[in-house]
BAKE-599125 format. One line per 5 residues: number of its first residue (from 1); their letters; for each residue x, y, z negated of N, C-alpha, C, O. Coordinates in steps of 0.1 Angstrom, whole numbers, plus 5000, padded with zeros to 4 digits. Layout:
N
NUM	a	X Y Z X Y Z X Y Z X Y Z  ...
END
This chain:
268
1	mgapa	2963 2178 3423 2961 2192 3421 2974 2200 3422 2975 2212 3423  2985 2192 3421 2998 2199 3422 3004 2199 3436 3016 2203 3437  2997 2195 3446 3002 2195 3459 3004 2209 3464 2997 2218 3460  3014 2211 3473 3017 2224 3478 3006 2229 3487 2999 2221 3493  3004 2242 3488 2994 2248 3497 2997 2245 3511 3008 2245 3515
6	vatsg	2986 2243 3519 2988 2241 3533 2986 2254 3541 2976 2261 3538  2995 2257 3550 2994 2270 3557 2983 2269 3567 2980 2259 3573  2977 2281 3570 2967 2282 3580 2972 2290 3591 2982 2297 3590  2965 2288 3602 2969 2295 3614 2964 2309 3616 2968 2316 3625  2955 2313 3608 2949 2326 3609 2938 2328 3599 2936 2320 3590
11	pepgg	2931 2339 3600 2920 2343 3591 2909 2333 3592 2907 2326 3602  2901 2332 3581 2889 2323 3581 2878 2330 3589 2878 2342 3591  2868 2322 3593 2856 2328 3600 2849 2338 3591 2849 2336 3579  2844 2349 3596 2837 2358 3588 2844 2372 3586 2841 2379 3577  2853 2375 3595 2860 2388 3594 2875 2387 3592 2880 2375 3592
16	dlppa	2881 2398 3590 2896 2398 3588 2899 2395 3574 2905 2403 3567  2895 2383 3569 2898 2379 3555 2911 2371 3555 2914 2365 3565  2917 2371 3543 2929 2363 3542 2926 2348 3543 2915 2344 3541  2936 2339 3545 2934 2325 3545 2928 2320 3532 2930 2327 3522  2921 2309 3532 2914 2304 3520 2923 2302 3509 2919 2304 3497
21	dagia	2936 2298 3511 2945 2295 3500 2955 2306 3498 2964 2304 3490  2953 2318 3504 2963 2329 3502 2962 2334 3488 2952 2336 3482  2974 2335 3482 2975 2341 3468 2973 2331 3457 2974 2334 3445  2971 2318 3460 2969 2308 3450 2982 2302 3446 2991 2299 3454  2984 2301 3433 2997 2296 3428 2994 2286 3417 2985 2287 3409
26	egrpv	3002 2276 3416 3001 2265 3406 3004 2271 3392 3014 2278 3390  2996 2267 3382 2998 2272 3368 2994 2286 3366 2998 2292 3355  2986 2292 3375 2982 2306 3373 2967 2307 3374 2961 2312 3383  2959 2301 3364 2945 2300 3365 2938 2313 3366 2928 2315 3375  2942 2323 3359 2935 2336 3360 2937 2343 3373 2928 2348 3379
31	rnvwt	2949 2342 3378 2952 2347 3391 2945 2340 3402 2939 2346 3412  2944 2326 3401 2937 2319 3411 2922 2322 3411 2916 2324 3422  2916 2323 3399 2902 2327 3399 2899 2340 3405 2890 2343 3413  2908 2350 3401 2907 2364 3407 2909 2364 3422 2902 2371 3429  2918 2356 3427 2920 2355 3441 2908 2350 3449 2904 2356 3459
36	iarre	2902 2339 3444 2890 2333 3450 2879 2343 3449 2872 2346 3459  2877 2349 3437 2866 2358 3435 2867 2371 3444 2857 2375 3450  2879 2376 3445 2881 2388 3453 2878 2385 3468 2872 2393 3475  2883 2374 3472 2881 2370 3487 2866 2368 3490 2861 2373 3500  2860 2361 3481 2845 2358 3483 2837 2370 3482 2827 2372 3490
41	faayf	2840 2379 3473 2833 2391 3471 2834 2400 3484 2824 2406 3488  2846 2401 3489 2849 2408 3501 2841 2402 3513 2836 2409 3522  2840 2389 3513 2833 2382 3524 2818 2386 3525 2812 2386 3535  2812 2390 3513 2798 2394 3513 2796 2407 3522 2786 2409 3528  2806 2415 3522 2805 2428 3530 2808 2427 3545 2807 2437 3552
46	vspia	2811 2415 3549 2812 2412 3563 2802 2401 3568 2803 2396 3578  2793 2399 3559 2782 2389 3561 2769 2395 3565 2764 2402 3556  2763 2392 3576 2750 2398 3579 2739 2393 3570 2729 2400 3567  2741 2381 3565 2731 2375 3556 2731 2383 3543 2720 2386 3538  2742 2387 3538 2742 2395 3525 2735 2408 3527 2728 2413 3519
51	yavav	2738 2415 3539 2731 2428 3542 2716 2425 3543 2708 2434 3539  2712 2415 3550 2698 2412 3551 2691 2409 3537 2680 2414 3535  2698 2402 3529 2693 2400 3515 2692 2413 3508 2682 2415 3501  2701 2422 3509 2701 2435 3502 2689 2443 3507 2682 2449 3499  2687 2443 3520 2676 2451 3526 2663 2445 3521 2654 2453 3517
56	iffli	2661 2432 3521 2648 2426 3516 2646 2429 3502 2635 2432 3498  2657 2428 3494 2656 2431 3479 2651 2445 3477 2641 2447 3469  2657 2455 3483 2653 2469 3480 2640 2472 3487 2632 2481 3482  2636 2466 3498 2624 2469 3505 2612 2464 3496 2603 2472 3494  2613 2452 3491 2602 2447 3483 2601 2454 3470 2590 2458 3465
61	lglff	2613 2457 3464 2613 2464 3451 2607 2478 3452 2600 2483 3444  2611 2485 3463 2607 2498 3466 2592 2499 3468 2585 2508 3463  2586 2489 3476 2572 2489 3478 2564 2487 3466 2554 2494 3463  2568 2478 3457 2562 2476 3445 2562 2488 3436 2553 2492 3429  2574 2494 3435 2576 2506 3427 2567 2517 3431 2561 2524 3422
66	nyvdl	2566 2520 3444 2559 2532 3449 2544 2529 3448 2536 2539 3446  2539 2517 3451 2525 2515 3453 2518 2507 3441 2506 2506 3441  2527 2502 3432 2521 2494 3421 2525 2500 3408 2517 2503 3399  2538 2502 3406 2543 2506 3393 2541 2521 3390 2537 2524 3379  2544 2530 3399 2543 2544 3397 2529 2549 3393 2527 2557 3384
71	pqqay	2519 2543 3400 2505 2548 3397 2500 2544 3383 2491 2550 3378  2507 2535 3376 2503 2531 3363 2505 2542 3353 2514 2550 3355  2497 2543 3343 2498 2553 3333 2506 2549 3320 2512 2557 3314  2506 2536 3317 2512 2531 3305 2527 2529 3308 2531 2520 3316  2535 2537 3302 2550 2537 3305 2556 2523 3301 2564 2518 3309
76	yatva	2553 2518 3290 2559 2506 3285 2556 2495 3295 2565 2487 3298  2544 2494 3299 2540 2483 3308 2547 2485 3321 2551 2475 3328  2549 2497 3326 2555 2500 3339 2570 2495 3338 2575 2489 3348  2577 2499 3328 2591 2495 3327 2593 2480 3327 2601 2474 3333  2584 2473 3319 2584 2459 3319 2581 2453 3332 2587 2443 3336
81	dvfsr	2572 2459 3340 2569 2455 3353 2581 2456 3363 2583 2447 3371  2588 2467 3362 2600 2469 3371 2610 2458 3369 2614 2452 3378  2613 2455 3356 2622 2444 3354 2616 2430 3358 2624 2421 3362  2603 2429 3356 2597 2417 3361 2598 2415 3376 2600 2404 3381  2597 2426 3383 2598 2426 3398 2612 2421 3401 2614 2413 3410
86	vttis	2622 2427 3395 2636 2424 3398 2639 2409 3396 2645 2402 3404  2634 2403 3384 2636 2389 3382 2629 2380 3391 2634 2370 3395  2617 2384 3395 2609 2376 3405 2616 2376 3418 2617 2365 3424  2620 2387 3423 2627 2388 3436 2640 2380 3435 2645 2374 3445  2647 2380 3424 2659 2373 3422 2658 2358 3424 2668 2352 3427
91	lfiap	2646 2353 3422 2644 2339 3424 2647 2335 3438 2652 2324 3441  2645 2344 3448 2648 2341 3462 2661 2347 3466 2668 2341 3475  2665 2358 3460 2678 2365 3464 2690 2356 3459 2699 2355 3467  2690 2351 3447 2701 2344 3442 2705 2332 3451 2717 2330 3454  2695 2323 3454 2699 2312 3463 2704 2316 3477 2713 2309 3482
96	altmr	2699 2327 3482 2704 2332 3495 2718 2337 3494 2726 2336 3503  2722 2343 3482 2735 2348 3480 2745 2337 3478 2757 2338 3482  2741 2326 3473 2750 2315 3469 2750 2303 3479 2759 2295 3478  2741 2302 3488 2740 2291 3496 2752 2288 3505 2755 2277 3508  2760 2298 3507 2772 2297 3516 2785 2294 3508 2795 2291 3514
101	liaee	2785 2296 3495 2797 2296 3487 2806 2284 3489 2818 2285 3492  2800 2272 3488 2807 2260 3490 2803 2253 3503 2811 2248 3510  2790 2255 3506 2785 2248 3519 2792 2253 3531 2795 2245 3540  2795 2266 3532 2802 2271 3544 2816 2266 3544 2822 2264 3555  2823 2265 3533 2836 2259 3532 2836 2245 3538 2845 2241 3545
106	rrsrt	2826 2237 3534 2825 2224 3539 2822 2223 3554 2828 2215 3561  2813 2232 3558 2810 2232 3573 2822 2236 3581 2824 2230 3592  2829 2246 3577 2841 2250 3585 2854 2243 3581 2864 2245 3587  2853 2233 3573 2864 2224 3569 2875 2231 3562 2887 2226 3562  2872 2243 3556 2883 2249 3548 2883 2244 3534 2892 2247 3526
111	lelll	2872 2237 3530 2872 2232 3516 2883 2222 3514 2889 2221 3504  2886 2213 3524 2897 2204 3524 2910 2211 3521 2919 2206 3514  2911 2223 3528 2924 2231 3526 2925 2235 3511 2936 2235 3506  2914 2240 3506 2914 2245 3492 2916 2233 3482 2923 2235 3472  2911 2221 3486 2913 2210 3477 2927 2205 3477 2931 2198 3468
116	tapir	2935 2208 3487 2949 2204 3487 2958 2215 3482 2970 2213 3480  2952 2227 3479 2960 2238 3473 2962 2236 3458 2954 2228 3452  2972 2242 3452 2974 2240 3438 2964 2248 3429 2968 2258 3422  2952 2244 3430 2941 2251 3422 2932 2241 3417 2928 2231 3423  2928 2243 3404 2918 2234 3398 2904 2236 3404 2901 2247 3408
121	dseli	2896 2225 3403 2882 2227 3408 2875 2237 3400 2866 2244 3405  2877 2237 3387 2870 2247 3378 2874 2261 3382 2865 2270 3381  2886 2264 3386 2890 2277 3391 2883 2281 3404 2879 2293 3405  2882 2272 3413 2875 2274 3425 2860 2278 3423 2855 2287 3428  2854 2269 3415 2840 2271 3412 2838 2285 3404 2828 2292 3408
126	lgkfl	2846 2287 3395 2844 2300 3387 2847 2312 3396 2840 2322 3395  2857 2311 3405 2859 2322 3414 2847 2325 3423 2843 2336 3425  2842 2314 3429 2830 2315 3437 2818 2321 3430 2811 2330 3434  2816 2316 3417 2805 2321 3409 2806 2336 3406 2797 2343 3407  2818 2340 3402 2821 2354 3399 2818 2363 3411 2813 2375 3409
131	aglgf	2822 2359 3423 2819 2367 3435 2804 2368 3437 2800 2379 3440  2797 2357 3436 2782 2358 3438 2776 2367 3427 2767 2375 3430  2780 2365 3415 2775 2373 3404 2778 2388 3406 2770 2397 3403  2790 2391 3411 2795 2404 3413 2786 2411 3423 2782 2423 3421  2783 2405 3434 2774 2411 3445 2760 2412 3439 2753 2422 3442
136	ylvlv	2755 2403 3432 2742 2404 3426 2742 2416 3416 2732 2424 3416  2752 2418 3409 2752 2430 3400 2753 2443 3407 2748 2453 3402  2759 2443 3419 2759 2455 3427 2745 2458 3431 2741 2470 3431  2737 2448 3435 2723 2451 3439 2715 2456 3427 2707 2465 3428  2717 2450 3415 2710 2454 3403 2714 2468 3399 2706 2476 3395
141	alasi	2727 2472 3400 2732 2485 3397 2725 2495 3406 2721 2506 3402  2724 2492 3419 2718 2502 3429 2703 2503 3426 2697 2513 3429  2697 2492 3421 2683 2492 3418 2680 2500 3405 2668 2502 3402  2690 2504 3398 2688 2512 3385 2680 2524 3387 2674 2530 3378  2680 2529 3399 2673 2542 3402 2658 2541 3398 2652 2551 3394
146	yplil	2652 2529 3399 2638 2528 3397 2634 2529 3382 2626 2537 3378  2640 2521 3373 2637 2523 3359 2643 2537 3353 2637 2542 3344  2653 2542 3359 2659 2555 3355 2649 2566 3358 2648 2576 3351  2642 2565 3369 2632 2575 3373 2621 2575 3362 2617 2586 3358  2616 2564 3358 2606 2563 3347 2612 2568 3334 2605 2574 3326
151	fafgn	2625 2565 3332 2631 2570 3320 2632 2585 3319 2630 2591 3309  2635 2591 3331 2636 2606 3331 2623 2613 3329 2623 2624 3323  2612 2607 3334 2600 2614 3334 2591 2610 3322 2579 2614 3321  2596 2601 3314 2588 2596 3302 2595 2599 3289 2605 2606 3289  2590 2593 3279 2596 2594 3266 2598 2580 3260 2591 2576 3250
156	pdprl	2607 2572 3266 2608 2558 3263 2617 2555 3252 2625 2563 3247  2616 2543 3247 2625 2537 3238 2637 2532 3246 2635 2523 3255  2649 2537 3244 2661 2532 3251 2663 2517 3251 2670 2511 3260  2658 2511 3241 2660 2496 3240 2653 2489 3252 2658 2478 3255  2643 2495 3257 2636 2489 3269 2646 2487 3281 2646 2477 3288
161	litgy	2654 2498 3283 2664 2497 3294 2675 2488 3290 2680 2480 3298  2680 2489 3278 2692 2481 3274 2689 2466 3274 2696 2458 3281  2678 2462 3267 2675 2448 3267 2670 2443 3281 2672 2431 3284  2663 2452 3288 2658 2448 3301 2670 2444 3310 2669 2434 3318  2680 2452 3310 2692 2450 3319 2700 2438 3314 2705 2430 3322
166	igvvl	2701 2436 3301 2707 2424 3295 2700 2411 3300 2706 2402 3304  2687 2412 3300 2679 2400 3305 2681 2398 3320 2683 2386 3324  2681 2408 3328 2683 2407 3342 2697 2401 3345 2698 2392 3354  2707 2406 3338 2721 2401 3340 2722 2386 3336 2728 2378 3344  2717 2382 3325 2718 2368 3320 2710 2359 3329 2714 2348 3333
171	fgaal	2698 2364 3333 2689 2356 3342 2696 2354 3356 2697 2343 3361  2702 2365 3361 2709 2364 3373 2721 2355 3373 2724 2348 3382  2729 2356 3362 2740 2347 3360 2736 2332 3361 2743 2324 3367  2725 2329 3354 2720 2315 3354 2716 2311 3368 2719 2300 3373  2709 2320 3375 2705 2317 3389 2717 2315 3399 2717 2306 3407
176	ialgt	2727 2324 3397 2739 2323 3406 2746 2310 3403 2752 2304 3412  2747 2306 3390 2754 2294 3387 2746 2282 3392 2753 2272 3398  2733 2282 3391 2725 2271 3397 2727 2271 3412 2727 2260 3419  2727 2282 3419 2729 2283 3433 2743 2278 3437 2744 2272 3448  2753 2281 3429 2766 2276 3432 2766 2260 3431 2773 2254 3439
181	lastl	2760 2255 3421 2758 2240 3420 2751 2235 3432 2756 2225 3438  2741 2241 3437 2733 2236 3449 2742 2237 3461 2741 2228 3470  2751 2247 3462 2759 2248 3474 2770 2237 3474 2775 2235 3485  2773 2231 3463 2783 2220 3463 2776 2207 3468 2783 2197 3471  2763 2206 3469 2756 2194 3472 2754 2192 3487 2751 2180 3491
186	sqnqi	2756 2202 3495 2753 2201 3510 2762 2210 3518 2765 2221 3513  2765 2207 3530 2772 2216 3539 2763 2224 3547 2767 2233 3555  2750 2221 3546 2740 2229 3553 2735 2240 3543 2730 2238 3533  2736 2253 3548 2733 2264 3540 2718 2265 3537 2714 2268 3526  2709 2261 3546 2695 2261 3544 2691 2251 3533 2683 2254 3524
191	laffa	2697 2239 3534 2694 2229 3524 2699 2234 3510 2693 2231 3500  2711 2240 3510 2716 2246 3497 2707 2256 3492 2705 2257 3479  2701 2265 3500 2691 2275 3496 2680 2268 3489 2676 2272 3478  2673 2259 3495 2662 2252 3490 2665 2244 3477 2657 2243 3468  2677 2238 3477 2681 2231 3465 2682 2240 3453 2678 2237 3442
196	gfgmv	2689 2252 3455 2690 2262 3445 2676 2267 3440 2674 2269 3428  2668 2271 3450 2655 2275 3446 2647 2265 3439 2639 2268 3430  2648 2252 3444 2641 2241 3437 2645 2239 3423 2636 2236 3414  2658 2241 3420 2662 2239 3406 2656 2250 3397 2651 2247 3386  2656 2262 3402 2650 2273 3394 2635 2271 3392 2629 2273 3382
201	lalml	2628 2267 3403 2614 2264 3403 2610 2253 3393 2600 2254 3386  2619 2243 3393 2616 2232 3383 2618 2237 3369 2610 2233 3360  2627 2246 3366 2629 2251 3353 2618 2260 3349 2615 2262 3337  2611 2266 3359 2599 2274 3356 2587 2266 3353 2579 2269 3345  2585 2255 3361 2573 2247 3360 2574 2237 3349 2563 2231 3345
206	vgapa	2586 2235 3343 2587 2225 3333 2579 2228 3320 2575 2219 3313  2576 2241 3318 2568 2245 3307 2553 2244 3309 2545 2246 3300  2549 2242 3322 2534 2242 3325 2526 2232 3317 2515 2235 3312  2531 2219 3315 2522 2210 3307 2524 2211 3292 2520 2202 3285  2530 2222 3287 2533 2223 3273 2520 2222 3264 2520 2217 3253
211	rvagp	2509 2228 3269 2497 2229 3262 2491 2215 3259 2484 2213 3250  2493 2206 3269 2486 2193 3268 2496 2182 3264 2493 2170 3264  2509 2186 3261 2519 2176 3258 2521 2173 3244 2529 2164 3240  2513 2179 3235 2514 2177 3221 2524 2187 3215 2531 2194 3222  2523 2189 3202 2530 2200 3195 2545 2199 3197 2552 2209 3202
216	qmgev	2551 2188 3194 2566 2186 3195 2571 2187 3209 2580 2194 3212  2565 2179 3218 2569 2179 3232 2566 2192 3238 2574 2197 3247  2555 2199 3234 2552 2212 3240 2563 2222 3236 2567 2230 3245  2568 2222 3224 2579 2231 3220 2592 2228 3228 2598 2238 3232  2594 2215 3231 2606 2212 3239 2605 2217 3253 2614 2223 3258
221	lrala	2593 2215 3259 2591 2220 3273 2592 2235 3274 2597 2240 3283  2586 2242 3264 2587 2257 3264 2601 2261 3262 2605 2272 3268  2609 2254 3254 2623 2258 3252 2631 2256 3265 2641 2263 3267  2627 2247 3273 2634 2244 3285 2630 2254 3297 2638 2256 3306  2618 2259 3296 2613 2267 3307 2620 2281 3307 2621 2288 3297
226	inshl	2626 2284 3319 2634 2296 3320 2626 2308 3319 2631 2318 3314  2613 2308 3324 2605 2320 3323 2601 2324 3309 2598 2336 3306  2601 2314 3300 2597 2317 3286 2607 2325 3279 2605 2330 3268  2619 2326 3284 2630 2333 3278 2632 2347 3283 2642 2354 3279  2623 2352 3292 2625 2365 3298 2617 2376 3292 2621 2387 3291
231	adfqm	2605 2373 3287 2595 2383 3283 2600 2392 3272 2598 2404 3273  2607 2386 3262 2612 2394 3251 2622 2405 3256 2622 2416 3251  2631 2401 3265 2640 2411 3270 2633 2423 3276 2637 2435 3274  2622 2420 3284 2615 2431 3291 2607 2439 3282 2603 2450 3286  2605 2435 3270 2597 2443 3260 2606 2449 3249 2600 2454 3239
236	gildt	2619 2449 3251 2628 2456 3242 2632 2447 3230 2638 2453 3220  2631 2434 3231 2635 2425 3220 2647 2417 3225 2647 2410 3235  2657 2417 3216 2669 2410 3219 2670 2398 3209 2673 2400 3198  2667 2386 3214 2667 2374 3206 2679 2365 3210 2681 2362 3222  2687 2362 3200 2699 2354 3203 2696 2340 3209 2704 2335 3216
241	rhvvy	2684 2335 3206 2680 2322 3212 2680 2323 3227 2684 2314 3234  2674 2334 3232 2673 2336 3247 2687 2338 3253 2690 2332 3264  2696 2345 3246 2709 2347 3251 2717 2334 3252 2723 2331 3262  2716 2326 3241 2722 2313 3241 2717 2304 3252 2724 2296 3258  2704 2304 3255 2697 2296 3265 2704 2299 3279 2708 2290 3286
246	flslt	2704 2312 3282 2709 2316 3296 2724 2313 3297 2729 2308 3307  2732 2315 3286 2746 2312 3287 2748 2297 3288 2757 2293 3295  2740 2290 3280 2742 2275 3281 2738 2270 3295 2745 2261 3300  2728 2275 3301 2723 2271 3314 2734 2274 3324 2737 2266 3333  2740 2286 3323 2751 2290 3332 2763 2281 3331 2768 2276 3341
251	vaalf	2767 2278 3319 2779 2270 3317 2776 2256 3322 2785 2249 3328  2764 2250 3319 2761 2237 3323 2761 2235 3338 2766 2226 3344  2755 2245 3345 2755 2245 3360 2769 2245 3366 2772 2238 3375  2777 2254 3360 2791 2255 3365 2799 2242 3362 2807 2238 3370  2796 2236 3351 2803 2223 3347 2799 2213 3357 2807 2205 3362
256	latrv	2786 2212 3360 2781 2202 3370 2787 2204 3384 2790 2195 3391  2787 2217 3388 2793 2220 3401 2808 2216 3402 2812 2211 3412  2815 2218 3391 2829 2213 3390 2830 2198 3392 2839 2193 3399  2821 2191 3385 2821 2176 3386 2818 2172 3400 2824 2162 3405  2809 2178 3406 2805 2174 3420 2817 2176 3429 2820 2168 3438
261	legrr	2824 2188 3427 2836 2191 3435 2847 2181 3433 2854 2176 3442  2849 2177 3420 2859 2167 3416 2856 2154 3423 2865 2147 3427  2843 2150 3423 2839 2138 3429 2842 2138 3444 2847 2127 3450  2841 2149 3451 2844 2150 3465 2859 2149 3467 2864 2143 3477  2867 2155 3458 2881 2154 3459 2886 2140 3458 2894 2135 3466
266	wsg	2881 2132 3449 2886 2118 3447 2880 2109 3458 2885 2098 3460  2868 2113 3464 2863 2104 3474 2869 2106 3487 2866 2100 3497  2878 2116 3488 2885 2118 3501 2881 2131 3507 2886 2134 3518
END
């Protein structure tokens, strides 16, 4: 990890972006994370996939809002539904945003360049994760128009908006972390997408047999199920157990992603 950075002959594929190791310095973890995050975040804005993901996100959300949510009369149910739509669409959006983070570096062989630069694997993973989370938060911020419309024309409890957004951000962070982990497992972006989606799907389905698994095992399965930690946020309830769950899942996924990358470093 202390080896000198290797110079590149020009910009990386995907626009006029700086070389993969530009700005990286030994013993400067915060700077290294910021350098990676800034470069990857900028890469989203020259990626047709990112724009396609954004269009699909707002198209589906807008259709549901106009033809399903607005006609409803119960305000509280409608706000909960809007946040439910965002989290449901995020199941597909997050893997699409993260599938290229490491997989593309492996395919274009720039990962080897980064692995010879004076940067820790954890710094690389964290920088990639923050870039993906940043772009996801841009989408969520732009989508704020939908619940704010309901907020403006109703008489709501502000907690619905606050806890709803906290839930969306925590859920999104966990999904982006899992997607980052999936992207370390393959150099094929499509496989990385399905791996990331599969991880989330497994965490959703793990609670399905809870009713027939017995009291103790049922509680364990429900505690592991990612969807069982969302409902309270959408109904204006902030429970620290749910916050701890999503933060723990995010940290665990990033830890595993770092270990996978370290294994690749030592395997050559």
